[in-house]
C-alpha positions as CSV (number, residue, x, y, z in Angstrom):
1,M,-80.1,-83.0,-18.7
2,K,-83.8,-83.4,-19.5
3,Y,-86.5,-82.5,-16.9
4,P,-89.6,-84.5,-16.8
5,Y,-92.7,-82.6,-17.9
6,S,-94.2,-82.4,-14.4
7,K,-91.1,-80.8,-12.9
8,C,-90.9,-78.2,-15.6
9,H,-94.6,-77.6,-15.3
10,N,-94.4,-77.2,-11.5
11,L,-91.5,-74.7,-12.0
12,L,-93.6,-72.6,-14.4
13,N,-96.5,-72.6,-11.9
14,V,-94.2,-71.4,-9.1
15,L,-92.7,-68.7,-11.2
16,T,-96.2,-67.6,-12.3
17,I,-97.4,-67.3,-8.7
18,I,-94.3,-65.3,-7.7
19,L,-94.9,-62.9,-10.7
20,V,-98.6,-62.5,-9.8
21,V,-97.7,-61.8,-6.1
22,L,-95.0,-59.2,-7.1
23,C,-97.5,-57.5,-9.4
24,C,-100.1,-57.3,-6.6
25,F,-97.5,-55.6,-4.3
26,T,-96.5,-53.0,-6.9
27,A,-100.2,-52.3,-7.7
28,C,-100.9,-51.5,-4.0
29,I,-97.9,-49.2,-3.8
30,D,-98.8,-47.4,-7.0
31,E,-102.4,-46.9,-5.8
32,G,-101.3,-45.4,-2.5
33,D,-98.9,-43.0,-4.2
34,R,-101.7,-41.6,-6.4
35,L,-103.6,-40.4,-3.4
36,Y,-101.1,-37.5,-2.8
37,T,-99.5,-35.3,-5.4
38,N,-95.7,-35.1,-5.9
39,I,-95.7,-31.3,-6.0
40,R,-93.6,-29.9,-3.2
41,A,-95.5,-28.3,-0.3
42,F,-94.7,-27.2,3.2
43,F,-96.6,-25.3,5.9
44,W,-96.1,-25.3,9.7
45,Y,-98.6,-23.4,11.8
46,T,-98.7,-23.5,15.6
47,R,-101.6,-21.2,16.4
48,V,-104.6,-23.2,15.2
49,I,-106.5,-22.8,18.5
50,T,-106.4,-19.0,18.2
51,T,-107.4,-18.9,14.5
52,P,-111.2,-19.3,14.4
53,P,-111.8,-20.3,10.7
54,L,-109.0,-22.9,10.8
55,H,-109.8,-24.2,14.2
56,R,-113.5,-24.7,13.3
57,A,-112.5,-26.4,10.0
58,L,-110.2,-28.9,11.7
59,G,-112.7,-29.7,14.5
60,N,-116.0,-30.2,12.6
61,P,-116.9,-32.6,9.8
62,G,-117.8,-30.9,6.5
63,Q,-116.0,-27.6,7.4
64,F,-113.1,-26.2,5.4
65,C,-110.8,-23.2,5.5
66,K,-108.9,-21.5,2.7
67,I,-105.3,-20.4,3.5
68,T,-103.7,-17.8,1.3
69,F,-100.5,-15.9,1.6
70,E,-100.2,-12.2,0.8
71,K,-97.1,-10.6,-0.9
72,N,-96.2,-8.9,2.4
73,G,-95.9,-12.3,4.0
74,R,-99.1,-12.4,6.0
75,Y,-101.3,-15.5,6.2
76,V,-105.0,-15.2,5.5
77,F,-107.4,-17.8,6.8
78,A,-110.9,-17.6,5.3
79,S,-114.0,-19.7,5.9
80,P,-116.6,-20.2,3.1
81,N,-119.0,-17.8,4.8
82,G,-116.5,-14.9,4.5
83,E,-115.1,-14.9,8.0
84,S,-111.3,-14.3,7.9
85,Y,-108.4,-14.0,10.2
86,V,-105.0,-12.5,9.2
87,Y,-101.8,-13.5,10.9
88,T,-98.5,-11.7,10.6
89,P,-95.7,-14.3,10.9
90,T,-92.9,-13.8,13.3
91,A,-89.2,-14.2,12.4
92,L,-89.4,-17.7,13.8
93,D,-92.2,-18.5,11.4
94,Q,-90.1,-17.3,8.5
95,Y,-87.6,-20.0,9.2
96,G,-90.0,-22.6,7.6
97,K,-91.3,-20.5,4.7
98,P,-94.6,-21.9,3.2
99,E,-94.4,-23.7,-0.1
100,F,-97.4,-24.2,-2.3
101,V,-98.8,-23.5,-5.8
102,A,-101.7,-21.2,-4.9
103,G,-102.4,-21.7,-1.2
104,F,-104.2,-24.4,0.7
105,I,-107.7,-25.7,1.5
106,V,-107.7,-27.5,4.9
107,G,-110.6,-29.1,6.7
108,T,-112.4,-32.2,7.9
109,S,-114.3,-34.4,5.4
110,G,-118.0,-34.7,6.1
111,I,-117.8,-38.4,4.9
112,P,-116.3,-40.8,7.4
113,D,-113.6,-43.3,6.4
114,L,-114.3,-47.1,6.7
115,T,-113.6,-47.1,10.4
116,G,-116.3,-44.4,11.0
117,N,-113.8,-41.7,11.8
118,F,-113.8,-38.2,10.2
119,Y,-110.4,-37.3,8.8
120,S,-108.6,-34.0,8.1
121,V,-107.4,-33.2,4.6
122,A,-105.3,-30.6,2.9
123,F,-105.5,-29.7,-0.8
124,D,-103.8,-27.1,-2.9
125,L,-106.0,-24.1,-3.7
126,V,-105.0,-24.3,-7.4
127,C,-107.2,-25.8,-10.1
128,P,-105.0,-28.8,-11.1
129,N,-106.4,-28.9,-14.7
130,C,-105.7,-25.3,-15.5
131,Y,-102.3,-25.5,-13.9
132,R,-101.3,-28.7,-15.7
133,D,-102.7,-27.8,-19.1
134,N,-101.9,-24.1,-19.3
135,A,-99.4,-23.4,-16.4
136,I,-102.0,-21.0,-15.0
137,P,-102.1,-21.0,-11.1
138,R,-105.8,-20.2,-11.0
139,K,-107.2,-20.3,-7.4
140,C,-110.5,-22.1,-6.7
141,N,-113.2,-20.4,-4.7
142,F,-115.9,-21.9,-2.4
143,D,-119.3,-22.4,-3.9
144,S,-121.8,-19.9,-2.5
145,K,-124.5,-22.6,-1.9
146,N,-122.4,-25.7,-1.0
147,H,-119.3,-25.0,1.2
148,T,-117.8,-28.5,0.5
149,I,-117.5,-27.6,-3.2
150,V,-114.8,-25.3,-4.7
151,K,-115.0,-24.0,-8.3
152,C,-112.5,-22.7,-10.9
153,S,-113.6,-19.6,-12.6
154,L,-111.5,-20.2,-15.6
155,C,-112.4,-23.8,-16.6
156,S,-115.8,-23.9,-14.7
157,R,-114.9,-27.3,-13.0
158,S,-116.3,-27.9,-9.5
159,Y,-114.4,-30.1,-7.0
160,N,-115.9,-32.0,-4.0
161,L,-113.8,-31.6,-0.9
162,D,-115.7,-34.3,1.0
163,N,-114.8,-36.9,-1.7
164,G,-111.1,-36.5,-2.3
165,G,-111.3,-33.3,-4.4
166,I,-112.8,-35.1,-7.5
167,V,-114.4,-33.2,-10.3
168,V,-118.2,-33.2,-9.8
169,A,-119.3,-30.6,-12.4
170,G,-117.9,-29.4,-15.6
171,K,-115.5,-31.1,-18.0
172,S,-113.9,-34.3,-16.5
173,G,-110.3,-34.0,-15.2
174,R,-107.8,-34.5,-12.4
175,P,-108.8,-34.2,-8.7
176,L,-107.4,-31.4,-6.6
177,Y,-103.8,-31.8,-5.6
178,R,-103.8,-33.4,-2.1
179,Y,-101.0,-33.1,0.4
180,R,-100.0,-35.1,3.5
181,M,-101.1,-33.4,6.6
182,S,-101.0,-33.9,10.4
183,Y,-102.8,-32.0,13.1
184,A,-102.3,-32.2,16.9
185,P,-105.5,-30.7,18.4
186,A,-104.2,-30.6,22.0
187,R,-101.2,-28.4,20.9
188,G,-102.9,-26.6,18.0
189,V,-100.2,-27.5,15.6
190,L,-100.9,-28.1,11.8
191,F,-98.2,-29.5,9.5
192,I,-98.6,-29.9,5.8
193,Q,-95.9,-31.4,3.6
194,N,-95.2,-33.5,0.6
């Protein structure tokens, strides 16, 4: 059976529109997935209110806290100005053992989102470029002059914590690994996962 040209042309137009719409949906999904890394992470902490460096970082725009884990199991929370707090986990804390590459950087971005709200973020402490290229879990450190910048001492890249962890100095590269995070200020509970 032969179809007239107009019916065939209309069918092609409809199929083209469906294909374009499907491509748009997959592009949106792909872009959202790139915001967070696929590296496994887990951290549950219920004492934010009694941990000064972390509490300050989660409650004030432009403030960040580095979370590291000692071999003896203790958690170390350190602010960029050198203030630190050490927490010895209880047996209950060991039930959900932290998972990370080199530790965490947690805080509140100093740049508001499109709604005007400041949002909390969690990054891995590892330099993603050294880790990916050389399998070296090199920890980044706060810049001494600008506390919203962290630097890798191996590759000399600097990352901006206020701007999604992108490289702002040194050779171009990947941004910091970002994790999903939730924080309940009234209860003082922080949850990081991926």
